[in-house]
mmCIF file of the N, C-alpha and C atoms, coordinates in Angstrom:
data_MODEL
# 
_entry.id   MODEL 
# 
loop_
_atom_site.group_PDB 
_atom_site.id 
_atom_site.type_symbol 
_atom_site.label_atom_id 
_atom_site.label_alt_id 
_atom_site.label_comp_id 
_atom_site.label_asym_id 
_atom_site.label_entity_id 
_atom_site.label_seq_id 
_atom_site.pdbx_PDB_ins_code 
_atom_site.Cartn_x 
_atom_site.Cartn_y 
_atom_site.Cartn_z 
_atom_site.occupancy 
_atom_site.B_iso_or_equiv 
_atom_site.pdbx_formal_charge 
_atom_site.auth_seq_id 
_atom_site.auth_comp_id 
_atom_site.auth_asym_id 
_atom_site.auth_atom_id 
_atom_site.pdbx_PDB_model_num 
ATOM 1   N N  . MET A 1 1  ? -47.087 6.476  -82.935 1.00 0.00 ? 1  MET A N  1 
ATOM 2   C CA . MET A 1 1  ? -48.407 6.006  -82.627 1.00 0.00 ? 1  MET A CA 1 
ATOM 3   C C  . MET A 1 1  ? -49.441 6.988  -83.146 1.00 0.00 ? 1  MET A C  1 
ATOM 4   N N  . GLU A 1 2  ? -49.154 8.316  -82.950 1.00 0.00 ? 2  GLU A N  1 
ATOM 5   C CA . GLU A 1 2  ? -50.147 9.336  -83.355 1.00 0.00 ? 2  GLU A CA 1 
ATOM 6   C C  . GLU A 1 2  ? -50.346 9.273  -84.841 1.00 0.00 ? 2  GLU A C  1 
ATOM 7   N N  . TYR A 1 3  ? -49.309 9.004  -85.596 1.00 0.00 ? 3  TYR A N  1 
ATOM 8   C CA . TYR A 1 3  ? -49.356 8.912  -87.056 1.00 0.00 ? 3  TYR A CA 1 
ATOM 9   C C  . TYR A 1 3  ? -50.412 7.845  -87.465 1.00 0.00 ? 3  TYR A C  1 
ATOM 10  N N  . CYS A 1 4  ? -50.255 6.650  -86.816 1.00 0.00 ? 4  CYS A N  1 
ATOM 11  C CA . CYS A 1 4  ? -51.231 5.567  -87.127 1.00 0.00 ? 4  CYS A CA 1 
ATOM 12  C C  . CYS A 1 4  ? -52.666 5.868  -86.740 1.00 0.00 ? 4  CYS A C  1 
ATOM 13  N N  . ILE A 1 5  ? -52.845 6.559  -85.669 1.00 0.00 ? 5  ILE A N  1 
ATOM 14  C CA . ILE A 1 5  ? -54.198 6.966  -85.220 1.00 0.00 ? 5  ILE A CA 1 
ATOM 15  C C  . ILE A 1 5  ? -54.746 7.954  -86.227 1.00 0.00 ? 5  ILE A C  1 
ATOM 16  N N  . THR A 1 6  ? -53.899 8.928  -86.606 1.00 0.00 ? 6  THR A N  1 
ATOM 17  C CA . THR A 1 6  ? -54.350 9.932  -87.608 1.00 0.00 ? 6  THR A CA 1 
ATOM 18  C C  . THR A 1 6  ? -54.763 9.271  -88.883 1.00 0.00 ? 6  THR A C  1 
ATOM 19  N N  . ALA A 1 7  ? -53.908 8.305  -89.349 1.00 0.00 ? 7  ALA A N  1 
ATOM 20  C CA . ALA A 1 7  ? -54.232 7.662  -90.691 1.00 0.00 ? 7  ALA A CA 1 
ATOM 21  C C  . ALA A 1 7  ? -55.515 6.892  -90.607 1.00 0.00 ? 7  ALA A C  1 
ATOM 22  N N  . ALA A 1 8  ? -55.783 6.230  -89.435 1.00 0.00 ? 8  ALA A N  1 
ATOM 23  C CA . ALA A 1 8  ? -57.003 5.372  -89.288 1.00 0.00 ? 8  ALA A CA 1 
ATOM 24  C C  . ALA A 1 8  ? -58.201 6.203  -88.982 1.00 0.00 ? 8  ALA A C  1 
ATOM 25  N N  . LEU A 1 9  ? -58.075 7.141  -88.059 1.00 0.00 ? 9  LEU A N  1 
ATOM 26  C CA . LEU A 1 9  ? -59.334 7.755  -87.507 1.00 0.00 ? 9  LEU A CA 1 
ATOM 27  C C  . LEU A 1 9  ? -59.340 9.236  -87.673 1.00 0.00 ? 9  LEU A C  1 
ATOM 28  N N  . GLY A 1 10 ? -58.275 9.872  -88.121 1.00 0.00 ? 10 GLY A N  1 
ATOM 29  C CA . GLY A 1 10 ? -58.236 11.336 -88.249 1.00 0.00 ? 10 GLY A CA 1 
ATOM 30  C C  . GLY A 1 10 ? -57.449 11.916 -87.121 1.00 0.00 ? 10 GLY A C  1 
ATOM 31  N N  . GLU A 1 11 ? -57.185 13.154 -87.186 1.00 0.00 ? 11 GLU A N  1 
ATOM 32  C CA . GLU A 1 11 ? -56.376 13.887 -86.221 1.00 0.00 ? 11 GLU A CA 1 
ATOM 33  C C  . GLU A 1 11 ? -56.911 13.797 -84.755 1.00 0.00 ? 11 GLU A C  1 
ATOM 34  N N  . PRO A 1 12 ? -56.077 13.165 -83.867 1.00 0.00 ? 12 PRO A N  1 
ATOM 35  C CA . PRO A 1 12 ? -56.536 13.075 -82.470 1.00 0.00 ? 12 PRO A CA 1 
ATOM 36  C C  . PRO A 1 12 ? -56.491 14.475 -81.802 1.00 0.00 ? 12 PRO A C  1 
ATOM 37  N N  . GLU A 1 13 ? -57.254 14.647 -80.751 1.00 0.00 ? 13 GLU A N  1 
ATOM 38  C CA . GLU A 1 13 ? -57.264 15.843 -80.056 1.00 0.00 ? 13 GLU A CA 1 
ATOM 39  C C  . GLU A 1 13 ? -56.440 15.643 -78.787 1.00 0.00 ? 13 GLU A C  1 
ATOM 40  N N  . ARG A 1 14 ? -55.607 16.633 -78.437 1.00 0.00 ? 14 ARG A N  1 
ATOM 41  C CA . ARG A 1 14 ? -54.801 16.534 -77.227 1.00 0.00 ? 14 ARG A CA 1 
ATOM 42  C C  . ARG A 1 14 ? -55.530 17.229 -76.084 1.00 0.00 ? 14 ARG A C  1 
ATOM 43  N N  . LEU A 1 15 ? -55.426 16.534 -74.935 1.00 0.00 ? 15 LEU A N  1 
ATOM 44  C CA . LEU A 1 15 ? -56.057 17.087 -73.748 1.00 0.00 ? 15 LEU A CA 1 
ATOM 45  C C  . LEU A 1 15 ? -54.966 16.986 -72.620 1.00 0.00 ? 15 LEU A C  1 
ATOM 46  N N  . THR A 1 16 ? -54.619 18.071 -72.020 1.00 0.00 ? 16 THR A N  1 
ATOM 47  C CA . THR A 1 16 ? -53.552 18.155 -71.011 1.00 0.00 ? 16 THR A CA 1 
ATOM 48  C C  . THR A 1 16 ? -54.163 18.221 -69.618 1.00 0.00 ? 16 THR A C  1 
ATOM 49  N N  . ALA A 1 17 ? -53.634 17.259 -68.787 1.00 0.00 ? 17 ALA A N  1 
ATOM 50  C CA . ALA A 1 17 ? -54.075 17.271 -67.417 1.00 0.00 ? 17 ALA A CA 1 
ATOM 51  C C  . ALA A 1 17 ? -52.791 17.556 -66.551 1.00 0.00 ? 17 ALA A C  1 
ATOM 52  N N  . TYR A 1 18 ? -52.852 18.590 -65.728 1.00 0.00 ? 18 TYR A N  1 
ATOM 53  C CA . TYR A 1 18 ? -51.695 18.954 -64.993 1.00 0.00 ? 18 TYR A CA 1 
ATOM 54  C C  . TYR A 1 18 ? -51.725 18.454 -63.539 1.00 0.00 ? 18 TYR A C  1 
ATOM 55  N N  . ASN A 1 19 ? -50.553 18.287 -62.974 1.00 0.00 ? 19 ASN A N  1 
ATOM 56  C CA . ASN A 1 19 ? -50.382 18.021 -61.589 1.00 0.00 ? 19 ASN A CA 1 
ATOM 57  C C  . ASN A 1 19 ? -51.204 16.757 -61.127 1.00 0.00 ? 19 ASN A C  1 
ATOM 58  N N  . THR A 1 20 ? -50.989 15.683 -61.967 1.00 0.00 ? 20 THR A N  1 
ATOM 59  C CA . THR A 1 20 ? -51.754 14.476 -61.621 1.00 0.00 ? 20 THR A CA 1 
ATOM 60  C C  . THR A 1 20 ? -51.030 13.655 -60.567 1.00 0.00 ? 20 THR A C  1 
ATOM 61  N N  . TYR A 1 21 ? -51.720 12.666 -59.989 1.00 0.00 ? 21 TYR A N  1 
ATOM 62  C CA . TYR A 1 21 ? -51.072 11.755 -59.098 1.00 0.00 ? 21 TYR A CA 1 
ATOM 63  C C  . TYR A 1 21 ? -50.185 10.829 -59.796 1.00 0.00 ? 21 TYR A C  1 
ATOM 64  N N  . GLN A 1 22 ? -48.968 10.541 -59.257 1.00 0.00 ? 22 GLN A N  1 
ATOM 65  C CA . GLN A 1 22 ? -48.052 9.628  -59.912 1.00 0.00 ? 22 GLN A CA 1 
ATOM 66  C C  . GLN A 1 22 ? -48.282 8.189  -59.447 1.00 0.00 ? 22 GLN A C  1 
ATOM 67  N N  . VAL A 1 23 ? -48.725 8.022  -58.220 1.00 0.00 ? 23 VAL A N  1 
ATOM 68  C CA . VAL A 1 23 ? -48.923 6.659  -57.690 1.00 0.00 ? 23 VAL A CA 1 
ATOM 69  C C  . VAL A 1 23 ? -50.125 6.704  -56.820 1.00 0.00 ? 23 VAL A C  1 
ATOM 70  N N  . LYS A 1 24 ? -50.690 5.445  -56.489 1.00 0.00 ? 24 LYS A N  1 
ATOM 71  C CA . LYS A 1 24 ? -51.911 5.454  -55.639 1.00 0.00 ? 24 LYS A CA 1 
ATOM 72  C C  . LYS A 1 24 ? -51.627 5.637  -54.195 1.00 0.00 ? 24 LYS A C  1 
ATOM 73  N N  . ASN A 1 25 ? -50.461 5.213  -53.762 1.00 0.00 ? 25 ASN A N  1 
ATOM 74  C CA . ASN A 1 25 ? -50.111 5.303  -52.348 1.00 0.00 ? 25 ASN A CA 1 
ATOM 75  C C  . ASN A 1 25 ? -48.742 5.919  -52.138 1.00 0.00 ? 25 ASN A C  1 
ATOM 76  N N  . TYR A 1 26 ? -48.697 7.208  -51.833 1.00 0.00 ? 26 TYR A N  1 
ATOM 77  C CA . TYR A 1 26 ? -47.400 7.912  -51.714 1.00 0.00 ? 26 TYR A CA 1 
ATOM 78  C C  . TYR A 1 26 ? -46.611 7.426  -50.536 1.00 0.00 ? 26 TYR A C  1 
ATOM 79  N N  . ASP A 1 27 ? -47.202 6.751  -49.567 1.00 0.00 ? 27 ASP A N  1 
ATOM 80  C CA . ASP A 1 27 ? -46.404 6.225  -48.442 1.00 0.00 ? 27 ASP A CA 1 
ATOM 81  C C  . ASP A 1 27 ? -45.435 5.082  -48.815 1.00 0.00 ? 27 ASP A C  1 
ATOM 82  N N  . ARG A 1 28 ? -45.710 4.462  -49.917 1.00 0.00 ? 28 ARG A N  1 
ATOM 83  C CA . ARG A 1 28 ? -44.878 3.315  -50.314 1.00 0.00 ? 28 ARG A CA 1 
ATOM 84  C C  . ARG A 1 28 ? -43.686 3.715  -51.171 1.00 0.00 ? 28 ARG A C  1 
ATOM 85  N N  . TYR A 1 29 ? -43.527 5.006  -51.487 1.00 0.00 ? 29 TYR A N  1 
ATOM 86  C CA . TYR A 1 29 ? -42.460 5.470  -52.354 1.00 0.00 ? 29 TYR A CA 1 
ATOM 87  C C  . TYR A 1 29 ? -41.773 6.700  -51.776 1.00 0.00 ? 29 TYR A C  1 
ATOM 88  N N  . GLU A 1 30 ? -40.565 6.896  -52.180 1.00 0.00 ? 30 GLU A N  1 
ATOM 89  C CA . GLU A 1 30 ? -39.798 8.059  -51.784 1.00 0.00 ? 30 GLU A CA 1 
ATOM 90  C C  . GLU A 1 30 ? -39.975 9.095  -52.889 1.00 0.00 ? 30 GLU A C  1 
ATOM 91  N N  . LEU A 1 31 ? -40.874 9.989  -52.688 1.00 0.00 ? 31 LEU A N  1 
ATOM 92  C CA . LEU A 1 31 ? -41.216 11.041 -53.695 1.00 0.00 ? 31 LEU A CA 1 
ATOM 93  C C  . LEU A 1 31 ? -41.088 12.431 -53.071 1.00 0.00 ? 31 LEU A C  1 
ATOM 94  N N  . ALA A 1 32 ? -39.935 12.753 -52.647 1.00 0.00 ? 32 ALA A N  1 
ATOM 95  C CA . ALA A 1 32 ? -39.745 14.034 -51.921 1.00 0.00 ? 32 ALA A CA 1 
ATOM 96  C C  . ALA A 1 32 ? -39.998 15.221 -52.849 1.00 0.00 ? 32 ALA A C  1 
ATOM 97  N N  . GLY A 1 33 ? -39.935 14.981 -54.148 1.00 0.00 ? 33 GLY A N  1 
ATOM 98  C CA . GLY A 1 33 ? -40.110 16.110 -55.107 1.00 0.00 ? 33 GLY A CA 1 
ATOM 99  C C  . GLY A 1 33 ? -41.626 16.383 -55.310 1.00 0.00 ? 33 GLY A C  1 
ATOM 100 N N  . PHE A 1 34 ? -42.523 15.551 -54.805 1.00 0.00 ? 34 PHE A N  1 
ATOM 101 C CA . PHE A 1 34 ? -43.948 15.736 -55.039 1.00 0.00 ? 34 PHE A CA 1 
ATOM 102 C C  . PHE A 1 34 ? -44.586 15.907 -53.693 1.00 0.00 ? 34 PHE A C  1 
ATOM 103 N N  . SER A 1 35 ? -45.586 16.769 -53.630 1.00 0.00 ? 35 SER A N  1 
ATOM 104 C CA . SER A 1 35 ? -46.390 16.862 -52.406 1.00 0.00 ? 35 SER A CA 1 
ATOM 105 C C  . SER A 1 35 ? -47.774 16.267 -52.687 1.00 0.00 ? 35 SER A C  1 
ATOM 106 N N  . GLU A 1 36 ? -48.006 15.180 -51.980 1.00 0.00 ? 36 GLU A N  1 
ATOM 107 C CA . GLU A 1 36 ? -49.294 14.432 -52.103 1.00 0.00 ? 36 GLU A CA 1 
ATOM 108 C C  . GLU A 1 36 ? -50.432 15.403 -51.746 1.00 0.00 ? 36 GLU A C  1 
ATOM 109 N N  . GLU A 1 37 ? -50.239 16.203 -50.699 1.00 0.00 ? 37 GLU A N  1 
ATOM 110 C CA . GLU A 1 37 ? -51.298 17.064 -50.231 1.00 0.00 ? 37 GLU A CA 1 
ATOM 111 C C  . GLU A 1 37 ? -51.589 18.100 -51.344 1.00 0.00 ? 37 GLU A C  1 
ATOM 112 N N  . ALA A 1 38 ? -50.582 18.683 -51.975 1.00 0.00 ? 38 ALA A N  1 
ATOM 113 C CA . ALA A 1 38 ? -50.786 19.676 -53.053 1.00 0.00 ? 38 ALA A CA 1 
ATOM 114 C C  . ALA A 1 38 ? -51.466 19.007 -54.272 1.00 0.00 ? 38 ALA A C  1 
ATOM 115 N N  . LYS A 1 39 ? -51.114 17.792 -54.547 1.00 0.00 ? 39 LYS A N  1 
ATOM 116 C CA . LYS A 1 39 ? -51.655 17.140 -55.713 1.00 0.00 ? 39 LYS A CA 1 
ATOM 117 C C  . LYS A 1 39 ? -53.157 16.724 -55.395 1.00 0.00 ? 39 LYS A C  1 
ATOM 118 N N  . ARG A 1 40 ? -53.427 16.334 -54.175 1.00 0.00 ? 40 ARG A N  1 
ATOM 119 C CA . ARG A 1 40 ? -54.802 16.024 -53.797 1.00 0.00 ? 40 ARG A CA 1 
ATOM 120 C C  . ARG A 1 40 ? -55.684 17.266 -53.847 1.00 0.00 ? 40 ARG A C  1 
ATOM 121 N N  . GLN A 1 41 ? -55.098 18.430 -53.393 1.00 0.00 ? 41 GLN A N  1 
ATOM 122 C CA . GLN A 1 41 ? -55.894 19.651 -53.441 1.00 0.00 ? 41 GLN A CA 1 
ATOM 123 C C  . GLN A 1 41 ? -56.158 20.071 -54.792 1.00 0.00 ? 41 GLN A C  1 
ATOM 124 N N  . TRP A 1 42 ? -55.166 19.972 -55.671 1.00 0.00 ? 42 TRP A N  1 
ATOM 125 C CA . TRP A 1 42 ? -55.342 20.332 -57.114 1.00 0.00 ? 42 TRP A CA 1 
ATOM 126 C C  . TRP A 1 42 ? -56.447 19.423 -57.714 1.00 0.00 ? 42 TRP A C  1 
ATOM 127 N N  . ARG A 1 43 ? -56.331 18.094 -57.459 1.00 0.00 ? 43 ARG A N  1 
ATOM 128 C CA . ARG A 1 43 ? -57.281 17.190 -58.086 1.00 0.00 ? 43 ARG A CA 1 
ATOM 129 C C  . ARG A 1 43 ? -58.729 17.546 -57.518 1.00 0.00 ? 43 ARG A C  1 
ATOM 130 N N  . ASP A 1 44 ? -58.836 17.771 -56.265 1.00 0.00 ? 44 ASP A N  1 
ATOM 131 C CA . ASP A 1 44 ? -60.125 18.064 -55.698 1.00 0.00 ? 44 ASP A CA 1 
ATOM 132 C C  . ASP A 1 44 ? -60.727 19.358 -56.306 1.00 0.00 ? 44 ASP A C  1 
ATOM 133 N N  . GLU A 1 45 ? -59.892 20.274 -56.608 1.00 0.00 ? 45 GLU A N  1 
ATOM 134 C CA . GLU A 1 45 ? -60.422 21.561 -57.147 1.00 0.00 ? 45 GLU A CA 1 
ATOM 135 C C  . GLU A 1 45 ? -60.664 21.491 -58.642 1.00 0.00 ? 45 GLU A C  1 
ATOM 136 N N  . HIS A 1 46 ? -59.972 20.570 -59.370 1.00 0.00 ? 46 HIS A N  1 
ATOM 137 C CA . HIS A 1 46 ? -60.076 20.579 -60.800 1.00 0.00 ? 46 HIS A CA 1 
ATOM 138 C C  . HIS A 1 46 ? -60.622 19.307 -61.461 1.00 0.00 ? 46 HIS A C  1 
ATOM 139 N N  . TRP A 1 47 ? -60.907 18.333 -60.605 1.00 0.00 ? 47 TRP A N  1 
ATOM 140 C CA . TRP A 1 47 ? -61.375 17.025 -61.146 1.00 0.00 ? 47 TRP A CA 1 
ATOM 141 C C  . TRP A 1 47 ? -62.539 17.106 -62.013 1.00 0.00 ? 47 TRP A C  1 
ATOM 142 N N  . GLU A 1 48 ? -63.630 17.750 -61.590 1.00 0.00 ? 48 GLU A N  1 
ATOM 143 C CA . GLU A 1 48 ? -64.799 17.875 -62.418 1.00 0.00 ? 48 GLU A CA 1 
ATOM 144 C C  . GLU A 1 48 ? -64.631 18.553 -63.725 1.00 0.00 ? 48 GLU A C  1 
ATOM 145 N N  . GLN A 1 49 ? -63.806 19.634 -63.757 1.00 0.00 ? 49 GLN A N  1 
ATOM 146 C CA . GLN A 1 49 ? -63.479 20.351 -64.940 1.00 0.00 ? 49 GLN A CA 1 
ATOM 147 C C  . GLN A 1 49 ? -62.665 19.460 -65.895 1.00 0.00 ? 49 GLN A C  1 
ATOM 148 N N  . ASP A 1 50 ? -61.725 18.696 -65.386 1.00 0.00 ? 50 ASP A N  1 
ATOM 149 C CA . ASP A 1 50 ? -60.878 17.806 -66.196 1.00 0.00 ? 50 ASP A CA 1 
ATOM 150 C C  . ASP A 1 50 ? -61.811 16.700 -66.809 1.00 0.00 ? 50 ASP A C  1 
ATOM 151 N N  . LEU A 1 51 ? -62.713 16.197 -66.060 1.00 0.00 ? 51 LEU A N  1 
ATOM 152 C CA . LEU A 1 51 ? -63.626 15.143 -66.556 1.00 0.00 ? 51 LEU A CA 1 
ATOM 153 C C  . LEU A 1 51 ? -64.507 15.742 -67.652 1.00 0.00 ? 51 LEU A C  1 
ATOM 154 N N  . GLN A 1 52 ? -65.024 16.880 -67.457 1.00 0.00 ? 52 GLN A N  1 
ATOM 155 C CA . GLN A 1 52 ? -65.866 17.549 -68.451 1.00 0.00 ? 52 GLN A CA 1 
ATOM 156 C C  . GLN A 1 52 ? -65.029 17.825 -69.760 1.00 0.00 ? 52 GLN A C  1 
ATOM 157 N N  . LYS A 1 53 ? -63.838 18.303 -69.645 1.00 0.00 ? 53 LYS A N  1 
ATOM 158 C CA . LYS A 1 53 ? -62.968 18.515 -70.797 1.00 0.00 ? 53 LYS A CA 1 
ATOM 159 C C  . LYS A 1 53 ? -62.726 17.222 -71.552 1.00 0.00 ? 53 LYS A C  1 
ATOM 160 N N  . ALA A 1 54 ? -62.428 16.148 -70.827 1.00 0.00 ? 54 ALA A N  1 
ATOM 161 C CA . ALA A 1 54 ? -62.160 14.878 -71.472 1.00 0.00 ? 54 ALA A CA 1 
ATOM 162 C C  . ALA A 1 54 ? -63.418 14.298 -72.137 1.00 0.00 ? 54 ALA A C  1 
ATOM 163 N N  . PHE A 1 55 ? -64.602 14.512 -71.573 1.00 0.00 ? 55 PHE A N  1 
ATOM 164 C CA . PHE A 1 55 ? -65.797 14.095 -72.204 1.00 0.00 ? 55 PHE A CA 1 
ATOM 165 C C  . PHE A 1 55 ? -66.114 14.887 -73.419 1.00 0.00 ? 55 PHE A C  1 
ATOM 166 N N  . GLU A 1 56 ? -65.880 16.197 -73.390 1.00 0.00 ? 56 GLU A N  1 
ATOM 167 C CA . GLU A 1 56 ? -66.152 16.978 -74.588 1.00 0.00 ? 56 GLU A CA 1 
ATOM 168 C C  . GLU A 1 56 ? -65.159 16.633 -75.671 1.00 0.00 ? 56 GLU A C  1 
ATOM 169 N N  . ALA A 1 57 ? -63.888 16.452 -75.321 1.00 0.00 ? 57 ALA A N  1 
ATOM 170 C CA . ALA A 1 57 ? -62.907 16.125 -76.353 1.00 0.00 ? 57 ALA A CA 1 
ATOM 171 C C  . ALA A 1 57 ? -63.296 14.746 -77.008 1.00 0.00 ? 57 ALA A C  1 
ATOM 172 N N  . GLY A 1 58 ? -63.676 13.753 -76.261 1.00 0.00 ? 58 GLY A N  1 
ATOM 173 C CA . GLY A 1 58 ? -64.110 12.420 -76.719 1.00 0.00 ? 58 GLY A CA 1 
ATOM 174 C C  . GLY A 1 58 ? -65.309 12.590 -77.627 1.00 0.00 ? 58 GLY A C  1 
ATOM 175 N N  . LYS A 1 59 ? -66.245 13.407 -77.295 1.00 0.00 ? 59 LYS A N  1 
ATOM 176 C CA . LYS A 1 59 ? -67.416 13.609 -78.035 1.00 0.00 ? 59 LYS A CA 1 
ATOM 177 C C  . LYS A 1 59 ? -67.066 14.220 -79.436 1.00 0.00 ? 59 LYS A C  1 
ATOM 178 N N  . ARG A 1 60 ? -66.226 15.263 -79.394 1.00 0.00 ? 60 ARG A N  1 
ATOM 179 C CA . ARG A 1 60 ? -65.772 15.897 -80.681 1.00 0.00 ? 60 ARG A CA 1 
ATOM 180 C C  . ARG A 1 60 ? -65.048 14.891 -81.608 1.00 0.00 ? 60 ARG A C  1 
ATOM 181 N N  . MET A 1 61 ? -64.172 14.063 -80.979 1.00 0.00 ? 61 MET A N  1 
ATOM 182 C CA . MET A 1 61 ? -63.452 13.122 -81.788 1.00 0.00 ? 61 MET A CA 1 
ATOM 183 C C  . MET A 1 61 ? -64.417 12.048 -82.351 1.00 0.00 ? 61 MET A C  1 
ATOM 184 N N  . ALA A 1 62 ? -65.353 11.609 -81.546 1.00 0.00 ? 62 ALA A N  1 
ATOM 185 C CA . ALA A 1 62 ? -66.317 10.575 -82.030 1.00 0.00 ? 62 ALA A CA 1 
ATOM 186 C C  . ALA A 1 62 ? -67.167 11.169 -83.147 1.00 0.00 ? 62 ALA A C  1 
ATOM 187 N N  . GLU A 1 63 ? -67.570 12.456 -83.075 1.00 0.00 ? 63 GLU A N  1 
ATOM 188 C CA . GLU A 1 63 ? -68.423 13.082 -84.128 1.00 0.00 ? 63 GLU A CA 1 
ATOM 189 C C  . GLU A 1 63 ? -67.628 13.111 -85.415 1.00 0.00 ? 63 GLU A C  1 
ATOM 190 N N  . LYS A 1 64 ? -66.327 13.257 -85.367 1.00 0.00 ? 64 LYS A N  1 
ATOM 191 C CA . LYS A 1 64 ? -65.547 13.390 -86.545 1.00 0.00 ? 64 LYS A CA 1 
ATOM 192 C C  . LYS A 1 64 ? -65.510 12.103 -87.363 1.00 0.00 ? 64 LYS A C  1 
ATOM 193 N N  . ILE A 1 65 ? -65.505 10.953 -86.643 1.00 0.00 ? 65 ILE A N  1 
ATOM 194 C CA . ILE A 1 65 ? -65.416 9.661  -87.314 1.00 0.00 ? 65 ILE A CA 1 
ATOM 195 C C  . ILE A 1 65 ? -66.792 8.972  -87.514 1.00 0.00 ? 65 ILE A C  1 
ATOM 196 N N  . GLY A 1 66 ? -67.780 9.497  -86.879 1.00 0.00 ? 66 GLY A N  1 
ATOM 197 C CA . GLY A 1 66 ? -69.105 8.908  -86.936 1.00 0.00 ? 66 GLY A CA 1 
ATOM 198 C C  . GLY A 1 66 ? -69.945 9.526  -87.847 1.00 0.00 ? 66 GLY A C  1 
# 
C-alpha cells in the first residue's frame, strides 16, 4: 500500500503513537496483558502532543503535494 501512495502522492511520513487504547471498553474483553489505567494515564499526558505531531505531519505532507 505504501508503494502505491508513494507513486501517487510522494513519500508518506510515518508518525508513531505509543501505548494506544486497543478497545473502547476494557470491561467487555479479557485483556490481562494491558492496563487500562496505565493507557489512560499515558493518553491523558500525551494526547495533545500526539495531536500536534499528527497535525504537523499532515501539514508537511499536504505542502509536498500542493
